[in-house]
N, C-alpha and C positions, 0 to 999 in steps of 0.2 A: 977243248971243245969251242968252236967258233960260234959267234952269234949269227943266227939265221935270219935272213930278211924276209923269208916266206913264213906265213902263219896258217894255222888251221882256218878254213873258211875262205881263203884267198882263191881267186881264179888264176890259174897258171897255164902256160903254153909249154909243150915239150919241144926243146930245141935240138935234141940229138937222140939217136936210137931208132928202134923199129916203129915207134909211135910218134915220130917227128911231125910237128905241126898240129897234133891233136891238142885239145884243151879240155880242162875240167877243173873241178873244185877240189881243194885239198881236204881230205877226210881226216887224216892223222899225220902228225909230224913225229919223226923219230930222230931227235937231235944227236943222240949218242952214235947212231949209225950214219948220220948225214943223209937220211932218206925220208921220203914222203909217200903217203898213200893218196893217189889221185883218182877220183871217180872216172871210170871208163877208160883208164890208161893202163897199159902193161897187164892186160888180162891173161890169166893162166888157167889151165884146166887142172882141177884137183880131184883126186879120188876120195870120196867121202864115205866113211863107214856108217851104216844105218844105226840109229839110236831110237829109243822110244819117242823122242821129240822131233827128230829130224830124219828125213828119208835119205837113203844111201844113193850112190851113183856118182856120176862125174858132174861136178859143178864148176862154173867159171867165176873167178873172183879176181880182184885187183891185187897185184903184187907191188911192193914198194919200189919206187924209182929214186935213183940218186939225185940229190938236189942240184948237182952241177948240170944235169940235163933239163932243168926246169928254169923258166923265166916268168916273172910276174906278168900278167896280162894288163896292158894299158887300159885304164877305164874309159879313155876317149875313143880309141879306134880298135881295141882288141888285139893289137900286135904285141910281141914280146918287148919288155922294157927292163932296164936296170932300176934298182931302187936306191933312193937316197933318203937322208933324214934331215929335217929342218925343225927349228923351234918357232912356233907361231907367236904372234904378239901377246896372246893370253898365257904364254909360258908352256903350252903343251908341245911335246916332241912328237912329230908325226912322220910317217913314211910318205914319200912322194915318188911319182913316176918320172924318171929322168928324161924320158922321151917327150912327154907333153907338159910336165910340171904340175900335173894334177895330183892333189892330195888323195892318198889311198884310204887311210882310216880316218873317219869323221872326226 
């Protein structure tokens, strides 16, 4: 299992597939399947059975997207960027956007 450079809460851009150029926030990561659930991306219709708590019918919800189709959104200009790691002077290892050099996690 490879180390993923995208984490829950990150803002990502879809770079391939039917939702290309859409962006959204990562709701859930699935590292074993190399997939991510992104808000507002890869919406599918699902038939829901009625339960006492929930109403039945057809609901739309997000389906997981393969991480190869996602790129992190550059904090400076909102365009897709690759991710690198660097160690700051205080010893913390942080991710940074290779496009602008901006540090991603505080």
